[in-house]
All heavy atoms as TSV, in Angstrom:
chain	resi	resn	atom	element	x	y	z
A	1	GLU	N	N	-48.916	5.738	-82.565
A	1	GLU	CA	C	-48.233	5.420	-81.323
A	1	GLU	C	C	-46.799	5.929	-81.341
A	1	GLU	O	O	-46.290	6.355	-80.302
A	1	GLU	CB	C	-48.267	3.916	-81.071
A	1	GLU	CG	C	-49.653	3.403	-80.723
A	1	GLU	CD	C	-49.674	1.903	-80.510
A	1	GLU	OE1	O	-48.607	1.266	-80.493
A	1	GLU	OE2	O	-50.780	1.378	-80.361
A	2	ALA	N	N	-46.153	5.899	-82.501
A	2	ALA	CA	C	-44.764	6.363	-82.588
A	2	ALA	C	C	-44.674	7.863	-82.320
A	2	ALA	O	O	-43.755	8.322	-81.634
A	2	ALA	CB	C	-44.180	6.028	-83.961
A	3	VAL	N	N	-45.629	8.625	-82.828
A	3	VAL	CA	C	-45.628	10.073	-82.602
A	3	VAL	C	C	-45.892	10.353	-81.122
A	3	VAL	O	O	-45.232	11.204	-80.515
A	3	VAL	CB	C	-46.667	10.785	-83.490
A	3	VAL	CG1	C	-46.748	12.264	-83.157
A	3	VAL	CG2	C	-46.321	10.592	-84.958
A	4	ALA	N	N	-46.816	9.640	-80.520
A	4	ALA	CA	C	-47.110	9.827	-79.100
A	4	ALA	C	C	-45.894	9.482	-78.248
A	4	ALA	O	O	-45.587	10.185	-77.283
A	4	ALA	CB	C	-48.309	8.969	-78.697
A	5	ALA	N	N	-45.185	8.428	-78.618
A	5	ALA	CA	C	-43.968	8.053	-77.889
A	5	ALA	C	C	-42.907	9.142	-78.015
A	5	ALA	O	O	-42.205	9.459	-77.044
A	5	ALA	CB	C	-43.438	6.716	-78.403
A	6	LEU	N	N	-42.794	9.728	-79.196
A	6	LEU	CA	C	-41.845	10.819	-79.410
A	6	LEU	C	C	-42.210	12.034	-78.545
A	6	LEU	O	O	-41.333	12.641	-77.912
A	6	LEU	CB	C	-41.817	11.215	-80.883
A	6	LEU	CG	C	-40.936	12.410	-81.221
A	6	LEU	CD1	C	-39.469	12.056	-81.043
A	6	LEU	CD2	C	-41.200	12.871	-82.624
A	7	LEU	N	N	-43.484	12.372	-78.490
A	7	LEU	CA	C	-43.923	13.491	-77.665
A	7	LEU	C	C	-43.645	13.231	-76.185
A	7	LEU	O	O	-43.180	14.115	-75.466
A	7	LEU	CB	C	-45.415	13.759	-77.880
A	7	LEU	CG	C	-45.809	14.271	-79.261
A	7	LEU	CD1	C	-47.333	14.300	-79.398
A	7	LEU	CD2	C	-45.214	15.629	-79.533
A	8	ALA	N	N	-43.920	12.024	-75.742
A	8	ALA	CA	C	-43.668	11.669	-74.339
A	8	ALA	C	C	-42.177	11.728	-74.019
A	8	ALA	O	O	-41.780	12.214	-72.957
A	8	ALA	CB	C	-44.233	10.283	-74.037
A	9	GLU	N	N	-41.347	11.266	-74.927
A	9	GLU	CA	C	-39.896	11.308	-74.725
A	9	GLU	C	C	-39.392	12.752	-74.714
A	9	GLU	O	O	-38.533	13.111	-73.908
A	9	GLU	CB	C	-39.193	10.498	-75.813
A	9	GLU	CG	C	-37.692	10.424	-75.652
A	9	GLU	CD	C	-37.222	9.585	-74.469
A	9	GLU	OE1	O	-38.058	9.026	-73.733
A	9	GLU	OE2	O	-36.003	9.511	-74.257
A	10	ALA	N	N	-39.940	13.582	-75.592
A	10	ALA	CA	C	-39.567	14.998	-75.603
A	10	ALA	C	C	-39.927	15.641	-74.271
A	10	ALA	O	O	-39.142	16.421	-73.717
A	10	ALA	CB	C	-40.254	15.724	-76.752
A	11	ARG	N	N	-41.104	15.336	-73.745
A	11	ARG	CA	C	-41.511	15.893	-72.457
A	11	ARG	C	C	-40.588	15.413	-71.345
A	11	ARG	O	O	-40.184	16.164	-70.477
A	11	ARG	CB	C	-42.970	15.515	-72.155
A	11	ARG	CG	C	-43.483	15.916	-70.795
A	11	ARG	CD	C	-43.240	17.373	-70.392
A	11	ARG	NE	N	-43.915	18.287	-71.259
A	11	ARG	CZ	C	-43.397	19.446	-71.674
A	11	ARG	NH1	N	-42.206	19.840	-71.316
A	11	ARG	NH2	N	-44.061	20.230	-72.478
A	12	ARG	N	N	-40.219	14.149	-71.378
A	12	ARG	CA	C	-39.339	13.589	-70.350
A	12	ARG	C	C	-37.965	14.251	-70.386
A	12	ARG	O	O	-37.407	14.615	-69.359
A	12	ARG	CB	C	-39.201	12.080	-70.543
A	12	ARG	CG	C	-38.431	11.385	-69.422
A	12	ARG	CD	C	-38.241	9.913	-69.699
A	12	ARG	NE	N	-37.285	9.658	-70.765
A	12	ARG	CZ	C	-35.955	9.765	-70.632
A	12	ARG	NH1	N	-35.427	10.140	-69.499
A	12	ARG	NH2	N	-35.162	9.493	-71.651
A	13	LEU	N	N	-37.432	14.424	-71.600
A	13	LEU	CA	C	-36.096	14.998	-71.749
A	13	LEU	C	C	-36.066	16.514	-71.565
A	13	LEU	O	O	-35.035	17.076	-71.189
A	13	LEU	CB	C	-35.526	14.644	-73.126
A	13	LEU	CG	C	-35.213	13.167	-73.357
A	13	LEU	CD1	C	-34.839	12.928	-74.814
A	13	LEU	CD2	C	-34.117	12.699	-72.422
A	14	LEU	N	N	-37.178	17.170	-71.846
A	14	LEU	CA	C	-37.247	18.636	-71.815
A	14	LEU	C	C	-38.428	19.083	-70.944
A	14	LEU	O	O	-39.388	19.677	-71.442
A	14	LEU	CB	C	-37.393	19.181	-73.236
A	14	LEU	CG	C	-36.346	18.710	-74.239
A	14	LEU	CD1	C	-36.801	18.961	-75.664
A	14	LEU	CD2	C	-35.018	19.381	-73.954
A	15	PRO	N	N	-38.377	18.822	-69.664
A	15	PRO	CA	C	-39.545	19.077	-68.814
A	15	PRO	C	C	-39.966	20.538	-68.713
A	15	PRO	O	O	-41.125	20.833	-68.449
A	15	PRO	CB	C	-39.120	18.535	-67.448
A	15	PRO	CG	C	-37.634	18.539	-67.476
A	15	PRO	CD	C	-37.248	18.298	-68.913
A	16	ARG	N	N	-39.052	21.482	-68.961
A	16	ARG	CA	C	-39.382	22.892	-68.809
A	16	ARG	C	C	-39.647	23.604	-70.146
A	16	ARG	O	O	-39.986	24.781	-70.162
A	16	ARG	CB	C	-38.264	23.615	-68.071
A	16	ARG	CG	C	-38.161	23.227	-66.607
A	16	ARG	CD	C	-36.973	23.876	-65.953
A	16	ARG	NE	N	-36.820	23.810	-64.532
A	16	ARG	CZ	C	-36.874	22.752	-63.762
A	16	ARG	NH1	N	-37.162	21.601	-64.265
A	16	ARG	NH2	N	-36.671	22.816	-62.461
A	17	VAL	N	N	-39.498	22.884	-71.236
A	17	VAL	CA	C	-39.682	23.468	-72.566
A	17	VAL	C	C	-41.153	23.393	-72.961
A	17	VAL	O	O	-41.823	22.387	-72.724
A	17	VAL	CB	C	-38.809	22.727	-73.605
A	17	VAL	CG1	C	-39.128	23.174	-75.018
A	17	VAL	CG2	C	-37.339	22.935	-73.300
A	18	ARG	N	N	-41.641	24.472	-73.587
A	18	ARG	CA	C	-43.027	24.485	-74.075
A	18	ARG	C	C	-43.101	23.634	-75.337
A	18	ARG	O	O	-42.415	23.916	-76.323
A	18	ARG	CB	C	-43.449	25.919	-74.383
A	18	ARG	CG	C	-44.899	26.025	-74.789
A	18	ARG	CD	C	-45.245	27.454	-75.206
A	18	ARG	NE	N	-46.641	27.654	-75.430
A	18	ARG	CZ	C	-47.355	27.091	-76.404
A	18	ARG	NH1	N	-46.784	26.278	-77.249
A	18	ARG	NH2	N	-48.641	27.347	-76.546
A	19	LEU	N	N	-43.917	22.600	-75.299
A	19	LEU	CA	C	-44.103	21.725	-76.459
A	19	LEU	C	C	-45.442	22.025	-77.111
A	19	LEU	O	O	-46.457	22.147	-76.431
A	19	LEU	CB	C	-44.076	20.251	-76.040
A	19	LEU	CG	C	-42.778	19.726	-75.451
A	19	LEU	CD1	C	-42.958	18.274	-75.018
A	19	LEU	CD2	C	-41.645	19.855	-76.443
A	20	GLY	N	N	-45.435	22.126	-78.435
A	20	GLY	CA	C	-46.664	22.404	-79.156
A	20	GLY	C	C	-46.857	21.445	-80.317
A	20	GLY	O	O	-45.895	20.966	-80.911
A	21	LEU	N	N	-48.102	21.164	-80.610
A	21	LEU	CA	C	-48.470	20.324	-81.745
A	21	LEU	C	C	-49.166	21.233	-82.746
A	21	LEU	O	O	-50.247	21.770	-82.465
A	21	LEU	CB	C	-49.393	19.200	-81.272
A	21	LEU	CG	C	-49.724	18.091	-82.241
A	21	LEU	CD1	C	-48.462	17.386	-82.721
A	21	LEU	CD2	C	-50.654	17.083	-81.589
A	22	GLY	N	N	-48.549	21.450	-83.895
A	22	GLY	CA	C	-49.050	22.393	-84.887
A	22	GLY	C	C	-50.204	21.854	-85.717
A	22	GLY	O	O	-50.706	20.755	-85.498
A	23	CYS	N	N	-50.579	22.628	-86.708
A	23	CYS	CA	C	-51.768	22.315	-87.506
A	23	CYS	C	C	-51.514	21.289	-88.615
A	23	CYS	O	O	-52.460	20.760	-89.179
A	23	CYS	CB	C	-52.329	23.594	-88.115
A	23	CYS	SG	S	-51.201	24.401	-89.272
A	24	MET	N	N	-50.282	21.020	-88.944
A	24	MET	CA	C	-49.982	20.159	-90.091
A	24	MET	C	C	-50.050	18.675	-89.709
A	24	MET	O	O	-49.056	17.960	-89.666
A	24	MET	CB	C	-48.615	20.506	-90.671
A	24	MET	CG	C	-48.538	21.927	-91.202
A	24	MET	SD	S	-49.788	22.312	-92.437
A	24	MET	CE	C	-49.240	21.296	-93.773
A	25	ARG	N	N	-51.267	18.236	-89.416
A	25	ARG	CA	C	-51.521	16.825	-89.141
A	25	ARG	C	C	-52.897	16.486	-89.705
A	25	ARG	O	O	-53.747	17.365	-89.818
A	25	ARG	CB	C	-51.417	16.520	-87.648
A	25	ARG	CG	C	-52.380	17.259	-86.782
A	25	ARG	CD	C	-51.996	17.142	-85.295
A	25	ARG	NE	N	-53.072	17.574	-84.448
A	25	ARG	CZ	C	-53.420	18.833	-84.250
A	25	ARG	NH1	N	-52.762	19.810	-84.838
A	25	ARG	NH2	N	-54.437	19.145	-83.474
A	26	PRO	N	N	-53.113	15.230	-90.054
A	26	PRO	CA	C	-54.377	14.849	-90.675
A	26	PRO	C	C	-55.579	15.056	-89.756
A	26	PRO	O	O	-55.453	14.971	-88.538
A	26	PRO	CB	C	-54.206	13.354	-90.970
A	26	PRO	CG	C	-52.755	13.084	-90.876
A	26	PRO	CD	C	-52.186	14.103	-89.947
A	27	HIS	N	N	-56.720	15.315	-90.357
A	27	HIS	CA	C	-57.972	15.402	-89.610
A	27	HIS	C	C	-58.528	13.999	-89.426
A	27	HIS	O	O	-57.938	13.025	-89.883
A	27	HIS	CB	C	-58.986	16.268	-90.371
A	27	HIS	CG	C	-58.632	17.722	-90.339
A	27	HIS	ND1	N	-58.991	18.536	-89.305
A	27	HIS	CD2	C	-57.944	18.486	-91.214
A	27	HIS	CE1	C	-58.538	19.749	-89.529
A	27	HIS	NE2	N	-57.895	19.755	-90.695
A	28	GLY	N	N	-59.652	13.896	-88.776
A	28	GLY	CA	C	-60.338	12.622	-88.625
A	28	GLY	C	C	-59.841	11.808	-87.448
A	28	GLY	O	O	-59.335	12.358	-86.460
A	29	PRO	N	N	-59.969	10.494	-87.551
A	29	PRO	CA	C	-59.627	9.616	-86.427
A	29	PRO	C	C	-58.168	9.740	-85.968
A	29	PRO	O	O	-57.890	9.647	-84.775
A	29	PRO	CB	C	-59.898	8.203	-86.964
A	29	PRO	CG	C	-60.817	8.390	-88.112
A	29	PRO	CD	C	-60.525	9.746	-88.675
A	30	TYR	N	N	-57.258	9.961	-86.912
A	30	TYR	CA	C	-55.845	10.099	-86.532
A	30	TYR	C	C	-55.670	11.291	-85.596
A	30	TYR	O	O	-55.035	11.194	-84.540
A	30	TYR	CB	C	-54.966	10.264	-87.774
A	30	TYR	CG	C	-53.505	10.483	-87.442
A	30	TYR	CD1	C	-52.665	9.397	-87.261
A	30	TYR	CD2	C	-52.980	11.764	-87.303
A	30	TYR	CE1	C	-51.327	9.578	-86.945
A	30	TYR	CE2	C	-51.652	11.961	-86.984
A	30	TYR	CZ	C	-50.826	10.864	-86.806
A	30	TYR	OH	O	-49.506	11.059	-86.481
A	31	ARG	N	N	-56.228	12.427	-85.981
A	31	ARG	CA	C	-56.099	13.636	-85.158
A	31	ARG	C	C	-56.759	13.433	-83.803
A	31	ARG	O	O	-56.203	13.816	-82.774
A	31	ARG	CB	C	-56.712	14.842	-85.868
A	31	ARG	CG	C	-56.580	16.131	-85.038
A	31	ARG	CD	C	-57.109	17.336	-85.759
A	31	ARG	NE	N	-56.165	17.749	-86.774
A	31	ARG	CZ	C	-55.954	19.001	-87.145
A	31	ARG	NH1	N	-56.643	19.969	-86.602
A	31	ARG	NH2	N	-55.084	19.283	-88.074
A	32	ALA	N	N	-57.936	12.861	-83.790
A	32	ALA	CA	C	-58.650	12.645	-82.531
A	32	ALA	C	C	-57.819	11.799	-81.573
A	32	ALA	O	O	-57.706	12.118	-80.389
A	32	ALA	CB	C	-60.001	11.991	-82.800
A	33	ALA	N	N	-57.214	10.745	-82.088
A	33	ALA	CA	C	-56.399	9.861	-81.242
A	33	ALA	C	C	-55.097	10.539	-80.829
A	33	ALA	O	O	-54.708	10.510	-79.656
A	33	ALA	CB	C	-56.115	8.553	-81.973
A	34	LEU	N	N	-54.400	11.142	-81.790
A	34	LEU	CA	C	-53.115	11.771	-81.494
A	34	LEU	C	C	-53.269	12.919	-80.509
A	34	LEU	O	O	-52.462	13.062	-79.581
A	34	LEU	CB	C	-52.442	12.275	-82.772
A	34	LEU	CG	C	-51.118	13.012	-82.552
A	34	LEU	CD1	C	-50.094	12.097	-81.889
A	34	LEU	CD2	C	-50.597	13.563	-83.854
A	35	ASP	N	N	-54.275	13.732	-80.665
A	35	ASP	CA	C	-54.446	14.889	-79.797
A	35	ASP	C	C	-54.651	14.469	-78.343
A	35	ASP	O	O	-54.120	15.086	-77.428
A	35	ASP	CB	C	-55.600	15.761	-80.285
A	35	ASP	CG	C	-55.278	16.495	-81.577
A	35	ASP	OD1	O	-54.191	16.275	-82.146
A	35	ASP	OD2	O	-56.123	17.292	-82.014
A	36	VAL	N	N	-55.419	13.418	-78.112
A	36	VAL	CA	C	-55.599	12.908	-76.748
A	36	VAL	C	C	-54.266	12.421	-76.198
A	36	VAL	O	O	-53.896	12.730	-75.057
A	36	VAL	CB	C	-56.656	11.780	-76.706
A	36	VAL	CG1	C	-56.651	11.067	-75.355
A	36	VAL	CG2	C	-58.032	12.332	-76.999
A	37	LEU	N	N	-53.521	11.676	-76.995
A	37	LEU	CA	C	-52.214	11.178	-76.553
A	37	LEU	C	C	-51.254	12.334	-76.284
A	37	LEU	O	O	-50.435	12.264	-75.360
A	37	LEU	CB	C	-51.634	10.224	-77.597
A	37	LEU	CG	C	-52.409	8.914	-77.767
A	37	LEU	CD1	C	-51.874	8.131	-78.971
A	37	LEU	CD2	C	-52.347	8.074	-76.508
A	38	ALA	N	N	-51.356	13.408	-77.063
A	38	ALA	CA	C	-50.505	14.573	-76.851
A	38	ALA	C	C	-50.815	15.230	-75.506
A	38	ALA	O	O	-49.895	15.619	-74.779
A	38	ALA	CB	C	-50.681	15.573	-77.991
A	39	VAL	N	N	-52.082	15.336	-75.166
A	39	VAL	CA	C	-52.466	15.883	-73.856
A	39	VAL	C	C	-51.898	14.988	-72.760
A	39	VAL	O	O	-51.297	15.464	-71.791
A	39	VAL	CB	C	-53.998	16.009	-73.721
A	39	VAL	CG1	C	-54.401	16.360	-72.287
A	39	VAL	CG2	C	-54.536	17.047	-74.689
A	40	GLN	N	N	-52.055	13.687	-72.917
A	40	GLN	CA	C	-51.550	12.740	-71.924
A	40	GLN	C	C	-50.031	12.798	-71.795
A	40	GLN	O	O	-49.485	12.584	-70.710
A	40	GLN	CB	C	-52.005	11.319	-72.272
A	40	GLN	CG	C	-53.501	11.135	-72.161
A	40	GLN	CD	C	-53.989	9.824	-72.730
A	40	GLN	OE1	O	-53.251	9.081	-73.383
A	40	GLN	NE2	N	-55.251	9.524	-72.498
A	41	ALA	N	N	-49.352	13.105	-72.887
A	41	ALA	CA	C	-47.888	13.177	-72.885
A	41	ALA	C	C	-47.375	14.491	-72.301
A	41	ALA	O	O	-46.181	14.629	-72.052
A	41	ALA	CB	C	-47.351	12.996	-74.299
A	42	GLY	N	N	-48.253	15.469	-72.117
A	42	GLY	CA	C	-47.838	16.726	-71.522
A	42	GLY	C	C	-47.535	17.842	-72.497
A	42	GLY	O	O	-46.849	18.800	-72.157
A	43	VAL	N	N	-48.056	17.739	-73.713
A	43	VAL	CA	C	-47.885	18.815	-74.687
A	43	VAL	C	C	-48.624	20.048	-74.181
A	43	VAL	O	O	-49.739	19.947	-73.673
A	43	VAL	CB	C	-48.415	18.380	-76.072
A	43	VAL	CG1	C	-48.515	19.541	-77.019
A	43	VAL	CG2	C	-47.504	17.308	-76.649
A	44	ASN	N	N	-47.998	21.211	-74.290
A	44	ASN	CA	C	-48.572	22.441	-73.752
A	44	ASN	C	C	-49.608	23.086	-74.655
A	44	ASN	O	O	-50.513	23.770	-74.170
A	44	ASN	CB	C	-47.478	23.482	-73.494
A	44	ASN	CG	C	-46.441	22.968	-72.555
A	44	ASN	OD1	O	-45.417	22.488	-73.005
A	44	ASN	ND2	N	-46.686	23.046	-71.271
A	45	GLY	N	N	-49.470	22.938	-75.958
A	45	GLY	CA	C	-50.384	23.587	-76.878
A	45	GLY	C	C	-50.679	22.727	-78.084
A	45	GLY	O	O	-49.796	22.053	-78.600
A	46	ILE	N	N	-51.937	22.759	-78.510
A	46	ILE	CA	C	-52.368	22.013	-79.690
A	46	ILE	C	C	-53.179	22.952	-80.567
A	46	ILE	O	O	-54.164	23.544	-80.104
A	46	ILE	CB	C	-53.225	20.786	-79.313
A	46	ILE	CG1	C	-52.454	19.856	-78.379
A	46	ILE	CG2	C	-53.689	20.048	-80.569
A	46	ILE	CD1	C	-53.276	18.689	-77.853
A	47	VAL	N	N	-52.779	23.096	-81.809
A	47	VAL	CA	C	-53.500	23.934	-82.753
A	47	VAL	C	C	-54.726	23.175	-83.252
A	47	VAL	O	O	-54.624	22.021	-83.665
A	47	VAL	CB	C	-52.597	24.331	-83.940
A	47	VAL	CG1	C	-53.382	25.108	-84.977
A	47	VAL	CG2	C	-51.403	25.126	-83.446
A	48	SER	N	N	-55.869	23.814	-83.207
A	48	SER	CA	C	-57.134	23.213	-83.643
A	48	SER	C	C	-57.307	21.802	-83.080
A	48	SER	O	O	-57.405	20.827	-83.817
A	48	SER	CB	C	-57.216	23.175	-85.171
A	48	SER	OG	O	-57.143	24.474	-85.705
A	49	PRO	N	N	-57.356	21.698	-81.759
A	49	PRO	CA	C	-57.440	20.371	-81.145
A	49	PRO	C	C	-58.776	19.688	-81.421
A	49	PRO	O	O	-59.803	20.346	-81.579
A	49	PRO	CB	C	-57.289	20.664	-79.658
A	49	PRO	CG	C	-57.793	22.050	-79.503
A	49	PRO	CD	C	-57.390	22.766	-80.772
A	50	ALA	N	N	-58.721	18.385	-81.450
A	50	ALA	CA	C	-59.944	17.586	-81.568
A	50	ALA	C	C	-60.742	17.725	-80.279
A	50	ALA	O	O	-60.178	17.968	-79.202
A	50	ALA	CB	C	-59.590	16.123	-81.812
A	51	ARG	N	N	-62.055	17.570	-80.378
A	51	ARG	CA	C	-62.909	17.644	-79.187
A	51	ARG	C	C	-62.464	16.665	-78.112
A	51	ARG	O	O	-62.540	16.961	-76.924
A	51	ARG	CB	C	-64.362	17.342	-79.574
A	51	ARG	CG	C	-65.193	18.585	-79.598
A	51	ARG	CD	C	-66.637	18.278	-79.864
A	51	ARG	NE	N	-66.930	18.965	-81.118
A	51	ARG	CZ	C	-67.727	18.555	-82.050
A	51	ARG	NH1	N	-68.374	17.434	-81.914
A	51	ARG	NH2	N	-67.907	19.249	-83.128
A	52	THR	N	N	-62.003	15.509	-78.551
A	52	THR	CA	C	-61.551	14.494	-77.593
A	52	THR	C	C	-60.375	15.002	-76.759
A	52	THR	O	O	-60.273	14.687	-75.578
A	52	THR	CB	C	-61.156	13.200	-78.324
A	52	THR	OG1	O	-60.221	13.518	-79.368
A	52	THR	CG2	C	-62.364	12.504	-78.918
A	53	ALA	N	N	-59.502	15.806	-77.356
A	53	ALA	CA	C	-58.357	16.366	-76.619
A	53	ALA	C	C	-58.835	17.407	-75.618
A	53	ALA	O	O	-58.318	17.468	-74.491
A	53	ALA	CB	C	-57.353	16.973	-77.586
A	54	LEU	N	N	-59.801	18.218	-76.003
A	54	LEU	CA	C	-60.352	19.202	-75.078
A	54	LEU	C	C	-61.012	18.507	-73.888
A	54	LEU	O	O	-60.861	18.932	-72.740
A	54	LEU	CB	C	-61.354	20.109	-75.790
A	54	LEU	CG	C	-60.763	21.010	-76.877
A	54	LEU	CD1	C	-61.877	21.697	-77.653
A	54	LEU	CD2	C	-59.794	22.004	-76.284
A	55	GLN	N	N	-61.718	17.422	-74.157
A	55	GLN	CA	C	-62.348	16.653	-73.085
A	55	GLN	C	C	-61.293	16.039	-72.166
A	55	GLN	O	O	-61.444	16.047	-70.943
A	55	GLN	CB	C	-63.254	15.571	-73.675
A	55	GLN	CG	C	-64.467	16.126	-74.379
A	55	GLN	CD	C	-65.186	15.091	-75.236
A	55	GLN	OE1	O	-64.651	14.030	-75.541
A	55	GLN	NE2	N	-66.404	15.431	-75.644
A	56	GLU	N	N	-60.221	15.528	-72.749
A	56	GLU	CA	C	-59.132	14.946	-71.960
A	56	GLU	C	C	-58.486	16.005	-71.071
A	56	GLU	O	O	-58.221	15.763	-69.896
A	56	GLU	CB	C	-58.084	14.313	-72.875
A	56	GLU	CG	C	-56.912	13.691	-72.157
A	56	GLU	CD	C	-57.253	12.444	-71.364
A	56	GLU	OE1	O	-58.295	11.804	-71.629
A	56	GLU	OE2	O	-56.469	12.092	-70.468
A	57	ALA	N	N	-58.244	17.182	-71.628
A	57	ALA	CA	C	-57.654	18.270	-70.849
A	57	ALA	C	C	-58.579	18.662	-69.695
A	57	ALA	O	O	-58.121	18.866	-68.567
A	57	ALA	CB	C	-57.380	19.462	-71.755
A	58	GLU	N	N	-59.863	18.748	-69.976
A	58	GLU	CA	C	-60.835	19.106	-68.945
A	58	GLU	C	C	-60.856	18.057	-67.835
A	58	GLU	O	O	-60.861	18.395	-66.649
A	58	GLU	CB	C	-62.221	19.236	-69.569
A	58	GLU	CG	C	-63.278	19.719	-68.599
A	58	GLU	CD	C	-64.624	19.897	-69.281
A	58	GLU	OE1	O	-64.751	20.821	-70.099
A	58	GLU	OE2	O	-65.529	19.094	-68.997
A	59	GLN	N	N	-60.840	16.786	-68.206
A	59	GLN	CA	C	-60.843	15.704	-67.216
A	59	GLN	C	C	-59.586	15.740	-66.343
A	59	GLN	O	O	-59.622	15.346	-65.181
A	59	GLN	CB	C	-60.946	14.342	-67.905
A	59	GLN	CG	C	-62.299	14.079	-68.496
A	59	GLN	CD	C	-62.338	12.773	-69.283
A	59	GLN	OE1	O	-61.333	12.104	-69.478
A	59	GLN	NE2	N	-63.526	12.418	-69.750
A	60	ARG	N	N	-58.485	16.233	-66.890
A	60	ARG	CA	C	-57.234	16.325	-66.140
A	60	ARG	C	C	-57.128	17.630	-65.349
A	60	ARG	O	O	-56.134	17.862	-64.687
A	60	ARG	CB	C	-56.048	16.198	-67.094
A	60	ARG	CG	C	-55.903	14.821	-67.672
A	60	ARG	CD	C	-54.812	14.761	-68.722
A	60	ARG	NE	N	-54.595	13.391	-69.107
A	60	ARG	CZ	C	-53.669	12.599	-68.571
A	60	ARG	NH1	N	-52.850	13.062	-67.670
A	60	ARG	NH2	N	-53.547	11.349	-68.961
A	61	GLY	N	N	-58.145	18.467	-65.453
A	61	GLY	CA	C	-58.139	19.724	-64.716
A	61	GLY	C	C	-57.209	20.774	-65.301
A	61	GLY	O	O	-56.796	21.703	-64.613
A	62	LEU	N	N	-56.898	20.642	-66.580
A	62	LEU	CA	C	-56.012	21.596	-67.238
A	62	LEU	C	C	-56.789	22.819	-67.709
A	62	LEU	O	O	-57.952	22.714	-68.096
A	62	LEU	CB	C	-55.317	20.935	-68.434
A	62	LEU	CG	C	-54.453	19.724	-68.104
A	62	LEU	CD1	C	-53.968	19.064	-69.384
A	62	LEU	CD2	C	-53.289	20.119	-67.220
A	63	GLN	N	N	-56.132	23.955	-67.696
A	63	GLN	CA	C	-56.751	25.185	-68.184
A	63	GLN	C	C	-56.586	25.254	-69.696
A	63	GLN	O	O	-55.474	25.103	-70.216
A	63	GLN	CB	C	-56.082	26.387	-67.534
A	63	GLN	CG	C	-56.692	27.704	-67.929
A	63	GLN	CD	C	-55.995	28.870	-67.260
A	63	GLN	OE1	O	-54.907	28.747	-66.733
A	63	GLN	NE2	N	-56.636	30.009	-67.302
A	64	VAL	N	N	-57.668	25.475	-70.406
A	64	VAL	CA	C	-57.649	25.577	-71.867
A	64	VAL	C	C	-57.759	27.048	-72.248
A	64	VAL	O	O	-58.721	27.718	-71.871
A	64	VAL	CB	C	-58.787	24.761	-72.505
A	64	VAL	CG1	C	-58.806	24.956	-74.013
A	64	VAL	CG2	C	-58.649	23.288	-72.149
A	65	LEU	N	N	-56.774	27.532	-72.976
A	65	LEU	CA	C	-56.782	28.907	-73.463
A	65	LEU	C	C	-56.895	28.884	-74.977
A	65	LEU	O	O	-56.154	28.164	-75.642
A	65	LEU	CB	C	-55.487	29.630	-73.073
A	65	LEU	CG	C	-55.185	29.722	-71.586
A	65	LEU	CD1	C	-53.813	30.333	-71.384
A	65	LEU	CD2	C	-56.243	30.549	-70.894
A	66	GLN	N	N	-57.791	29.678	-75.517
A	66	GLN	CA	C	-57.930	29.777	-76.963
A	66	GLN	C	C	-57.313	31.076	-77.424
A	66	GLN	O	O	-57.584	32.137	-76.860
A	66	GLN	CB	C	-59.406	29.720	-77.353
A	66	GLN	CG	C	-60.025	28.394	-77.065
A	66	GLN	CD	C	-61.467	28.324	-77.542
A	66	GLN	OE1	O	-61.927	29.186	-78.293
A	66	GLN	NE2	N	-62.172	27.304	-77.131
A	67	THR	N	N	-56.456	30.979	-78.435
A	67	THR	CA	C	-55.825	32.171	-79.008
A	67	THR	C	C	-56.069	32.171	-80.513
A	67	THR	O	O	-56.500	31.183	-81.089
A	67	THR	CB	C	-54.318	32.200	-78.728
A	67	THR	OG1	O	-53.709	31.056	-79.326
A	67	THR	CG2	C	-54.041	32.186	-77.224
A	68	ARG	N	N	-55.739	33.274	-81.164
A	68	ARG	CA	C	-56.009	33.408	-82.595
A	68	ARG	C	C	-54.772	33.800	-83.384
A	68	ARG	O	O	-54.863	34.542	-84.337
A	68	ARG	CB	C	-57.123	34.423	-82.812
A	68	ARG	CG	C	-58.429	34.001	-82.217
A	68	ARG	CD	C	-59.572	34.693	-82.921
A	68	ARG	NE	N	-60.823	34.325	-82.354
A	68	ARG	CZ	C	-61.589	33.325	-82.796
A	68	ARG	NH1	N	-61.193	32.605	-83.806
A	68	ARG	NH2	N	-62.727	33.056	-82.229
A	69	GLU	N	N	-53.627	33.317	-82.999
A	69	GLU	CA	C	-52.426	33.613	-83.782
A	69	GLU	C	C	-51.864	32.309	-84.355
A	69	GLU	O	O	-52.177	31.236	-83.867
A	69	GLU	CB	C	-51.363	34.316	-82.943
A	69	GLU	CG	C	-50.727	33.479	-81.867
A	69	GLU	CD	C	-51.429	33.620	-80.524
A	69	GLU	OE1	O	-52.381	34.406	-80.412
A	69	GLU	OE2	O	-51.049	32.926	-79.597
A	70	CYS	N	N	-51.054	32.431	-85.354
A	70	CYS	CA	C	-50.418	31.273	-85.958
A	70	CYS	C	C	-49.461	30.649	-84.938
A	70	CYS	O	O	-48.743	31.364	-84.222
A	70	CYS	CB	C	-49.648	31.708	-87.208
A	70	CYS	SG	S	-48.750	30.361	-87.996
A	71	CYS	N	N	-49.428	29.328	-84.884
A	71	CYS	CA	C	-48.613	28.654	-83.877
A	71	CYS	C	C	-47.116	28.914	-84.058
A	71	CYS	O	O	-46.346	28.811	-83.110
A	71	CYS	CB	C	-48.878	27.157	-83.887
A	71	CYS	SG	S	-48.411	26.306	-85.416
A	72	VAL	N	N	-46.703	29.286	-85.245
A	72	VAL	CA	C	-45.285	29.557	-85.463
A	72	VAL	C	C	-44.843	30.798	-84.699
A	72	VAL	O	O	-43.682	30.943	-84.361
A	72	VAL	CB	C	-44.978	29.681	-86.981
A	72	VAL	CG1	C	-45.440	31.002	-87.537
A	72	VAL	CG2	C	-43.507	29.481	-87.234
A	73	PHE	N	N	-45.777	31.679	-84.354
A	73	PHE	CA	C	-45.455	32.900	-83.619
A	73	PHE	C	C	-45.618	32.756	-82.108
A	73	PHE	O	O	-45.240	33.648	-81.378
A	73	PHE	CB	C	-46.306	34.060	-84.114
A	73	PHE	CG	C	-46.069	34.381	-85.560
A	73	PHE	CD1	C	-47.099	34.292	-86.476
A	73	PHE	CD2	C	-44.816	34.748	-85.994
A	73	PHE	CE1	C	-46.885	34.576	-87.817
A	73	PHE	CE2	C	-44.591	35.037	-87.348
A	73	PHE	CZ	C	-45.629	34.945	-88.250
A	74	ALA	N	N	-46.208	31.673	-81.673
A	74	ALA	CA	C	-46.457	31.485	-80.236
A	74	ALA	C	C	-45.177	31.231	-79.480
A	74	ALA	O	O	-44.205	30.761	-79.934
A	74	ALA	CB	C	-47.435	30.342	-80.034
């Protein structure tokens, strides 16, 4: 919840900045929960998103683009 709150605050303070969630986060239930919260908070990009995040993005009518470069270069 603290990470999701931080992402939401970043989006609020920086509405025009591209926010991304990189690959250095745990897999499993933590990732599944965090990735959905990141979509809800308005994060623009998620590296290797959990299926739940893709479903959340689809339900919100967001366009999902898949790329193959390291997120540090995006």
